[in-house]
N, C-alpha and C positions, 0 to 999 in steps of 0.2 A: 412310608409306603402309601399312605392315604393320598399324599400329594402326587405320587407317581401314577396312581390309578386314575386320578382326576385328569391329569395331563394326557395319559394314554387314551382315554376315552374320547377326548377332543380330537386328538391326532387321528385316531382310527376312523372317526366319523367324517372329518373334514380335510384329511391330508391331500396334498397334491401329488400327482403321479411323478413329477420331476421338478426339482428346484433349479431354476435357470438363473445363474449368476455368472459374473466374470471372475473366475479364479485362475490360478496359474495353469492348471491342467486344461481348462477350457481355452485359454489363450494360446496354448501350444498347438491346437488344432487349426492349422492355417487355412484349410479349404472350407471356409465358412463366410457367408456374407456378414454375419455378426462381427467376426474377427476382422474382416476387411474394413468394415465400417469403423470399428473401435480403433484400429491401428492408424487408419487415415485421419481420423478425428484427432488422435493424440499427436500426430506428426504435423498437424496444421495444413493438410492438403486442401481443405476447404473450410469456409466459415459461414456458408449460407446453404439453404435447402437446395437452391439451384446447383451449386457446386457439388453437393453430396449426391444428388440425383444423377447428375451427369457422370460423376466418377464411378458410381456403383452400377448404373443401368443405362447410361447414355440416353437419358430421358428427362422429362420435366418433373418438378416436385409433385404435380397432381397425379402422376402415374400410380395406379393402385399398388404395384409392387413396392415402390418406394415408401408410400404412405403406411403400408402394413409393416414393412421392415422397421421404419422409424418408430412406430408405435410399440412394437415388440421390443425393439432395442432400448427404448426409454424405460420400459417396465423392467427389463433385465438390469439396467443400470441402477434403478431405484432399489430393486431387490438386493443388489450387491452392497448397498449402503449398510444393511443390517449386519454385514460380515466384515466391515472394515477392521484392519489391524490397528488398534489404538495403543498397543503396548510397545511401540517403537521408541527408541531412546530420545528422539526429538520432542516427544510429547511430555508435558509436565504431568505429575501425578494428579494435580487438580483437574487438568483438562481431560485426562483419561477417566477419572472418577466421574466427572460430569457427563461425559458421553455414555459411560456404562449405566449410570443412573437413569438416563433418559431412554436408553435402549430397553432396559429392564422394565421401566414404567410402561412402555408399549406392551410388554408381555402381561403386565398386571391388568391393563385394560382389556386385552384379548381374553384373559382368564375370566374376568368379571362378566364379559359379554357372553361367555359360555357357561355361566353359573358355577365356575370352579372357585367359589369364594374362599375356601380354606387355603388353597394353594396361592391365590392372589394375596391373601393376608400375610402368608408366610414370606412371600417375595417382597411385599411392601415393607415388612419389618426389616428385611435385609437392606433394602434401599434406604429406609429411614436412618438406619445406623450409619451408613456411608454418608448420607446427606448431613447428618449432625456433625460428623467428623470434619467435613469441609465447609459447613455452614451454607449449604445450598438452600436458600430460603424457599424458592419455588418448589423444589423437590420435597422438602419437609412438609410444606403446606399440603401438597397433593397427597402424600402418603398419610399424613395425620387425618385427613378427611376420610380416606378409605378405612383406616384402622379404627377410627372413632365409630364409624357406622358398623363395622364388623363387631366391635366390642359391645355396642348397643344390642345387636341382634343375638349375641351369644350370652348376654347378661353379665358381662365382665365390667363391673362398675369401676374398679380400680384403674384398669387400662383405659376405660372411656375418659376418665378425668385426666389421665396422663396425656393422651393424644389430643384432647380438647385444649389442654394447656399449650402443647407444642403448636397446635394450629393457630391459636390466638397470638402467641408470642411471635411466631415467624410470619404471620400475616401482616403484622405491623412492620416488621423488618422488610418484608417483600414490598409493601406499599412504599416504604422509604427508598428502596432500591429502584423501583419503577420511577419514582419522582426524580431520583438522581440521574437515571438514564435520560429522562426528558431534558434535564439541564445540560447534560453532556451533548446530546444531539442538537440542542439549540445552539450551543457554542460552536460545534464543528460545522453546523450549517452556515454560520456567519464567518467562519475562520478565514476563508479565501476572498471575502468581499474587499472592494477597494478601501484603502486606508481612510478616506474621508468618511465612508459609511461606518467603519469600525469605531471611529471616534464617537459617533452618535450612540453606539451600543455599549460603550465602556461601563456606564453606570448600571445598565441592566445585567451585564455579564458579572460585574462585581457583586450584584445581588445574588446571582446564582452561586457564586463562590461562597458567600457568607451562609447561604441556606445549606449548602453541602457541609460546611463546617459544623453547623448545628445538628444536621442529621447524623453525621458520623460520630458526634459526641453522644447522641441519644441512643444509638443502636450499634451493637457489636456485629459488624458485617464487613468482610473483606471487599465485597463489591463496592460498598460505600467508601471505603478507604481509597481504593484505586481510582474510583470515579472522581472523588474529591481532588486528589492530587493531579489527575489528568486535566481536569477543568482548569485548575490553577496553572498548569503548564501551558495550556493553550492560551489562557488569558494573558500570562506574562509574555508569551511569544507575540501575541497580537499587539501589545503595547511596546514591544521590542525591549523589554527588560530581560536581557539574555543572561545576566548574572543570576536573576531570580529563577529563570527557566532551569538553569544548571542545578541550583541548590534544591529546587523542588524535585527534579529528576533524581537527585541523590537520595532524597527522602523516600521515594518509591523504591529505589534499589535497596535501601536499608530495610524497608518493610518486608520486601520479598526475601531478603537474606535472613531476617529474624523470624519469618513465618513461612517456612518452606512448604507447608501444607497448602498455603494459599497462593503459591507462585502461579501467576497467570501469564503465560508466554506472550499472548497477543499484546497485553498492556505493556510488558517490558520491552517488546519490540518497538512500540510507539515511543517509549521513553528514550531508547537508544537513538532513534532517528531525530527526535526533537533535541536531544542533548548535543548530538554532533552538529545539528543545524545551528544551535546557539554558538558553538565554537567556530562555525563557518562565518557567522556574522561578526564574531570577535576577532577573526583572523588568527586563531591560536591553533596552529597545526599540531604541535606536540600533544596538547590536551585532547584534541580531536582524534589523534591516532590512538591514544589510550582507550578512548570510548570504542573505537572500531575494533581494537584487539579484544576488548572485553566482550563486545557484542558477537564477534565471530565464534566465540566459544559456546554461545547460548542460542544463537539464531539458526534457523534451518537455511543452509546455503541454497540459493536459487529461488527462494520465496519472494513474493512481492515486497515484503518488508526488507529483505536482504538487499534487493536491487535499489530500494529507496535509500538505504544506508550507504551503499556503494556510490550512488549518485552524489550524495552530500560529501562523502569522503573524497571523491574525485575533485569536486569543486573546491573543497578546502585546500587540497594539495596544489592545484594549479593556480589558485588565487594567492597563495603564499609563496609562489615561485618555486615550488617543489615539483618541477615538471617530470622528472624521472619517476618520482613516487606516483604522480598522477598517471603516468604511462603504465606502471605496474598494476594500479587499481583498474585501469581500463582493460588491460589484458585479462585480469582475473574475472571481470564482469562479463565481457563479451565472449570469453573463452569457456564460460560455464555451460554445461549441457542444457540448462533450462533457459538460456538466453533466447533460443529460437522460439520459445513459447510465450515470451513477454508481449505485452500489447504494443500497438503501433506507436503510441506516444512515448513509451520508454525507449523503443528502438530509435526513434527520431532524436531523442536527447543524446543517446550514445553515439549516433552518427555525427551530431554536431560536436561532441567531445573529440571525436577522431579528427574532425577538420581543424580544431584548434591545436591538437597535438601535431598534426602535419605542419601547421604554420610555425609553431614554436621550434620544432626540430629543424625545419628548413632555415629559419633565420639564424639558428645556431650553427649552421653549416653541416648538419647531419642529413643522411638520407633516411627518412622515416619508414620507407617501404621495406628496408632491411630489418626494421625493429617492430613495426606495428603489425599485428595480426588484424587485418581489416574485418569489418563487420560484413563485408560482401565477399563473394567468391573470388572476384578478381581484385588485384591490388589497386590502390588509389592512383589515378592518373591526373596529375595537376592540370595538364592542358585540357583534358576533357571536362574537368570540373569547372574551369574558367570559361570555357566556350559554350558549353551546353546550358540551356535555360534550366533554372532551378524552380521546380513547381511541386509543392506538396498539396494534398487535398485542401479544400477551402477551410475546413475546421482546424487544419494545422498550418494556416497561413503564416503564423508567427515563425515557423521553422523555415519557410521560404525567405522571410526577411532576414532571419539570423544567418542563413547560408549565404545570402547575397553580401552581407556585411563581411563575412570571411573572404568572399571573392574580392571585395574591395581591398582587404588587408594584403592579399597576395599581389594584386595588381599594383598597389602603391609600392610594395617591396620591389617589384620588377620594373618600377618607373614607367608603367604603361598607363599614363595619366588620362589619356583620352578614353580608354576603355573603362577606367575607374570612374570617370565622370558619368559615363552611360549607366553604370551600375548604381551610382548615387542618385541619378535621376529616377531609376526604378524604385529606389528606397523612398524617395520623396513622395512618389505616387502611393506607395504602400502606407507611408506614415499618415497620409491624409485619410486613410480608411480605417486605421487602427483606433481602438477605443482610447480616448485621451486619458482616462483615469487608470485603466488597467495597464496601459503601455506608455505611461508618462515618461519613464526614463529612456526607453529605447527610442522614442520619438525625439527626445532632446539630443540623444547621441547622433541620430540621423541629421538633425539640424546642424550639428557641429561638422559633420562630413560635408554637408552642403556648403558651409562657409569655407571649408578647405578646398573644395572644388572651385568655388568662385575666385579663390586666391591663386588658382593654377598650381596648387600644392606647394606654394611658397609660404613657409611658416611665418615669416616676417610680414607677409602681406595680408594675413588673416584679420578680418575686422568683425565686430559685433558677435564674437563667439563667446565672450565672457558670460553673457546672460544665460546662455544654454548650459555652460559649464557650471555656473553657480547653482542652477536648478538641480543639477545632478548632486552637487555637494549638499544642498539643503534637504534633499530627499534621498538618503543613501539607499543602496541596494537592500531589498527586503524580499527574501525568497521563501515561499511556502509550498514549493513543489509544482506550481502551475507553470505551464509553458510561457505565459505572458510575462512572468517575472524572472524567467531564467536568464542569468548572465554568467557565462562561462568565465569571463573576466569582467569585473565591475566596469561600467561604461566609462567612468571618469579615468580609471586606471588605463583602460585600453586607449583612450584618447591621448593620454600623455605618452604612451608607448608609440603611437603613430607619429606624433610630433617628434619624438626622440629619433625614430628611424629616418625621418625626413631631414633632420638637421645635419 
């Protein structure tokens, strides 16, 4: 009862007249600028202040009406964060517990600021108990400090020593976790750098891995275990030891299986994507499909990680000549209700995937428009695609290059060699502007197409193509999710297909 009295006094003195959040009842009231703003934002009707101000008031972002609405809207969104539903099936018990601990910790700080020390200590003990169960080092340290202070003030020597012990023990663990996070961040920062630079970093990254091994041996922490394994996964992927990537991913899965309290969904999602990426590079479709089927049971469909998994799954299918399976994966991805909310880079990738499906279905004698649900409102028109210029924004220039390559594939298939030559000339210009390190493979494929054009598309007349082809063989496809490295079909394999279709 003492606790309730403390809380009620604070609420009575400082309560607000109305709590403004976005709950189900609020969102049912359609005649509101707040709801209009919220629904338009969710449906992607605008992405800038100018777009929002025009949509809501047909004015500029400097208009006082828009500025006031945006400020109040932002505050309402932030207030809603305190009432998120974390008990949905998709969230792991670890993630739910961590969210709850941090939300309750905010209440502890509010209580302390209002001199409700007894209630703050009571709540801190509850948080500490949950923190110890899941080994949340930061939570434990925070609670131990508050409870040690409370014990000192109340003369409770026994609990003072207990909380002091917790604080010191988990402060060491927290310091180790912070150090491990630094190592992981350093590795991920370098992960997508050109291969030549990665080779210079191999020794340093190996040092991080060894340091993490030592830290995880010294301290009992699920954070250290996951971080250790993930750094090793990234390291093996960077040196293209894909068998080691797979075995390390399996160690993470075993750890999660044997320690359900510490199941961290985000880390397991990373593991599934890296594991299927390894099978993509090993061209093992059946093993990759098993990874995907396992992941589908545990990942939130429509999340960014899910789309990353689907992307690698699609590439694995189409590169192993499982075109029908690739088509099914494509349909599942672009048909998902969350597809309309993915970023432009992801949509560009799936647009490119559709172009290749269109190409493969057509060379097999099928009409893809009777099968493929397009990513656009209207069905794909080959003539329009071949005749209209392909232009993506400058930062997505690589998709312009990729799309022109598909145009060349179609034109060669149709024996429209003059038009194909014009497209190859466009590619030559683009190739001279691309980063020679990041785009090494696609540049050499374009050089092969140039040789084909010079030979008037007569395979037997092609000269000096071997050196470009050998470069592709010497530096095999390596994909880390970046557009510059994306190859729907490995360029050397696509080159052989082009030659085969011409013979």
